[in-house]
N, C-alpha and C positions, 0 to 999 in steps of 0.2 A: 912466407911461402906464397908463390903465385896462386891466384884463385883457380886456375885451370887444374891444379893438382888436388884440390880439396875433394872433388867427387871420387877420385881414385883412392885417396887415403880413407875416405868413409867406407868405400866398398871393401877395402882390405880389412878394416876393423870389423865390419859386419860379418865378413866371411871367415874371419879367424876363429878357431875353436875357443870356446869360453874356458877360462881357467877352471880346472877341476875343483869342486868344493872340497874344503878340508874335511877329512873324515872325523867322526866322533869316535874316540878310542876308549874301549872298556878293557880293564885288566882282569884276566882270568888265570888263577893258579889252580891246577887240577891234576888228576891222575891221567896221564897220557901214555905212561909205560907201566909195566908191572901187572899183577893179577887183577887189578881193579880198573884198568885203563878203559874198558868198555863204558864205564860210567862217565868219565870225563869226555871221551870222544863223542858219545851220543848226546850228552847235554849240550856240548858245543855245536854239534850238527843241527840240533833242533833250533837253537837260537839263531844260527846263521841262516837257516831256512826262512825264518821270519824276516830277518834283516835284508836278505837278498830279495825276498818277495816285495818288501816295502820299497826297496830301491828300484826294482823293475816297474812297479806300479805308479810311484809318485816321486821318484828321484831321491828317495831316502827319507831320513827323519828331519823334518823341517828343511828339506832340500840338501841334506848332507848324508853321505853314506855312513853306515856304522860298521866298524871293524872291531873284532875281539882279538886282542893280543894275548896269546896263550904262553904260559910258562909251565913246564912240567914240574910237578913235585912228587910224582910217584906215590901219592897218598902217604907222604911222610911229612911230619910237622916242621922239621928243620928247613928243608927247601921251601916249604910254603911260606915260612917267615921271611926267608931271604928274598923270595919272589915279591912278597908284599912290600918290603922295604924298597925294592927296585921300582915298583909301580908308584909308590907314594913319593919317593924322592925324585924320581924321573920327571914327574909333573905332567906327563902327557895324558895319562888316563883320567878321564872325567870321573870314573867311579870304578870300584872293584865289583866283579860280577861273576855269578855262577861258580863260586868256589865249591870244591867237591870234598865232602867228608867232615865228620865231627872232629877227629884228632887234629886235622889241619886247621879247620876253621876256628876251633876254640883257642888254638895257640896264637892266632893272629889277632884275636880280640884286644889283648893289651896294647898291641901296636896301634890299633885304631884310636884307642884312648890317648896313647902317648903322642900321636901325631894329630890330635884333635884340632890344633890350630891350622892344619892344612885343609880341613873340611872334607877329608876323604871318607866315604861311606861304602859299606858292603851291601850289595843288592842280591837277594835271592840265592843264598848259598844252598847247596844240595845237602842239607843237614836238618834234622828235626830236633836237635839237642836244645837243652834249656839255657845254657849260658848266654847265647845271643838273644834270648827272649826275656832276660831278667837283668836288673841292675847289677853291675855298673855299665854293662856293655850294650844293653838293648837299644840305647839311643843311636848307636853307630851302625845298626844293621836293620834292613828291611827284609822280612821273610814273606815269601809267597806260599810255599808248602806248609802244611800243618805239622805239628810237633810229634816226636816219638812218644811223648807222654800220652797224647791223644790216640795214637795208633795202638800202643800197648793196652791202654784202658779199654778201647773198643774190642780188642781181641779177647782180653780176659773176660769182659762182660758177656761176650758172645759164647765163649766156651762154657762159662758157668751156666748160662741160660740153656745150653745144650746138655747140661748134666755132667760136664767134664771139669771137675774141680781140682784134680791132681795135675797141676801144670808145671812143667819143667822149663828151664831156660838154658839155651846154648848161646854163648855170646863172645864177642871179640874183647880181648883183654886190653881195653883202652877207653878213652872218653866216650866213644860211640857206644861200645858194648855196655859200659856202666850206665849210660843214659837210658838205654833200653831196659836193662836189668832193673834200674830204679823205677821205671815206669810200670813194669810188671809187678814189682814188689808193692808199690803203692796201690795198684788196682786190686791185687789179691787181698791186701790189708783191708780195703774197703768192704770186701766180702767176708772178712773174718777168716781168711785162708792164708797159708804160707806156701812157699815153693816146694814142690815135690822133690826136685833135684836141680842141680846146676853144674855146668861145665864150661870152661873157657878155652880159647885158642889164641895164638899170637897173630897179630895183624900181618897180612902177606902170605897166609897159609895157602898153598896151591892145591888145585883140584886133585892132582896126582897123589898127594900125601894122605896117609891114613888118618882118620879121626876115631879109630877104634877105641882108644882109651876114653875119649869123651863120651862115646856112645855107651860104654859100660857104666860110667858114672850116672848118666841119664837113665839108663835102663834099670839100674838098681832102685830108682825111686818109683818104679811102676807108674809112669805118667799116663794120663789119659789124653794129654795134648802137650805139644812142645812149641815154644816160641823161640825162633832163632833171630839173633840180632847180629848180623854179620854181612860180609861181602859175598858175591856170588860164587867164587871158587870154593871158599871154605864151607859155605852153606850147602853147596851141591855135594861136596865130599861127605859132609855129615849126613845128608839125606841118603846118599848111596850106602854108607856104612851102617846107618840105622836100619834100613830095609834089609840089608844083607844079614844083620844080626837078629832079624825077626821082630823088630820094633815097628808096629803098624799104626801107632797113634798118629792122628793128624799133626802135621808139622806146618807151622806158620812162619812166614818171613815178613820183615818190614819192607817198606817201599824202597829203601836205600839199596836193597840187594841187587836190583836190576833184573827184573823178572825174565826178560827174554834171554839175557846172557846166562842166567841160572838154568833156564829150561833147555837151552841149547846143549849145555854140558850134560844134563840128565838124559836128554834124548840120544846123545852120542853113545850111551850105554846100551841102547838097543832093546830095552825092556820097558813095557808100560808101567810096571810096578814102581818104578822110581819116580814117576810123575803123578801117582795117585795120592789122594788125600793130602793135597797141598793147599794151603790158604795163604795168599799174599795180600797184605793191605797195600793200598795205593793212595796217593795224595792228589791224584788227578783222575778224571773219569777215563773210561776205556776209550782208546783211540779207534775202536770199532763202532762206537756209538755215533753214527752219522746224523742223528737227530740234532746234535749239538753243532752250532755254526763254527766253533773253534776247531772241532774235529775235522770238519769238511775243509776248512782253510789249511789246517796243518797237513792233511794228507795231500792236498794239491801242491803245497809248497815243497814237501819232501819228494814228491814224484817229479815235479818240474825242475827243481834245483839240485836235488840229491847232493847236498853239501859234502865236500870231501873232509876227511879228518884233518886236524891241524898238521902242518908240515912236520915231518919226522915221526908222526904217530900212526901212519897208515900201514907200515910193513907188517904183513901177516895178519892184518885185521880186516874182517869182512863187515862193512857197515850194514846196519839193520835198516830195512825199508821203513818200518815204523817201530816205535817202542814207547813204553811209559816214560822212560828217561828223556828221549828226544822230544816227546810231547810236552814234558815239563819245561825243557829248555825253550821250546817255542812259546809257551805261555809266559815264561820269564821275560823273554824279549818283547812280547806284545805288551805286557804290563809296563815295562821300562819305557817303551816308546810312548805309551799313553800318558805317563806322568811328565815326560819331557814336553809333549805336545801341549798339555794343559798349561804349561808355563808360558807358552806363546813364543818362546825363543829357546835356543840351546843354552841352558844355564851353565855357570861355572861351578866348580866344586862346592863353593860355599852356598850356592843357591839350591843345591840338590835336595837338601832336607826340606826346605819350604815347598819345593815342587812336589816331592813325594807325599808329604803329610797333607797336601791339599787335594790328593786324589780321592774322590768320593763316588761310591756307587758305580764304578766302572764296569760296564758289561763286557766281561772277558769272553763270553760265548760258551761258558761251561755250566750255565744254570745257576750260578751264584756270583753276585757282584763283588768287586774288590774295592775296599776302602782302607785308607790309612789315616792316621791322625797323630798328634803329638804324643798321645799316650797309648797308641795302638799301631805297632809296626808289623802286625800279623794280617796277611791278605786273605788267604783261603782258610776256611775252618770246616773241612769236610773230609771224611775217611771213607774209602770204598773197599769192599771185599771182592777178591777175585780167586778163581781156581782154574785148574787146567781142564780143558775140554777140547777134543779134536786137535791136540797139539799146540794150543795157544791158551794164554790166560784170559778168561772171560769173567764178567760179573757173576757173582753167586746169586741165583734167583730163588733157589729152594734149599732150605737147610735140613730137610727131612732126613736125608741119609747121613747126617753128621752127628746125630744124637748118640749119647753114650748108652 
């Protein structure tokens, strides 16, 4: 090439747009349709708010954008298993991430063990069940949120402390519901107590359908408190029917319920009595607590980027500005980015375990550091109590009015 063309070639190379960095791909199977779709949508939106924020501020995670590939399972175990096989055998996803629900998550655990030679791990499922926290599957899963066993234990302890020893349970008839039921049973046994009553419902129960039969079973036990282990449409239906039947005992829901989605359904009934005397446990702090740096970051990200629901999940759904679920998704993404950054480079699948187990005392910005280790795949260990005030769930500051 003649020397006179070299400056021109150099100018062309310098002015040409750089090749886009290859995205880091995470695989998420979740409920994006059906009566629990608000959970999958908001968890995804919270995580994408963080990843979009990271890309805008520093070009992504170690210079690469992060994308979440979503596959809908409708909160059904069989599609969740099929989606997981696609993610694992497809080879593109660095890790599985943000899976939604216990019946789905527990059914994919054997797949993680079966494909252990592929090095695939599941990070931060939206489930507090025990199977992913115990052998033989604990080694394949990293949990950020605390467990249902801890949520139910804290609820039982609090109700007993308040003089409410007759505790009933309304729960979903599957692995999720039984996990919560077992947690309540264990906690009551520690106090020398037994359940006052129990009733179940089938997964997928819509808000419009009656739960009058379940209410009658619970009411017959003359409960002083009720713990619901379910999804937001079924739990909202139960609260509606319980109040209509004159059952005024406090009703508690676990974090999985999706507090804002539950509250929206109850408020649609137009009467304050449906939102009174509710206690919801949470596994993340209140997104109203702006004294926490993570809350301030989360709110900025949700306002600035307002991530859309996954493709195909937006029809008829009104995204929430803020929620406990999307805040959890945000924290999941922030923690995942931290363990990758600690590695110094984007690891491959088989490096992910070492990267995650090396995360120590990471300041997540919620007042409690996150650490993992070879024998500890549980990140956060804290439960929060919330109740409805002025149309939103807020932290419980005073228990005076809750005594029996």
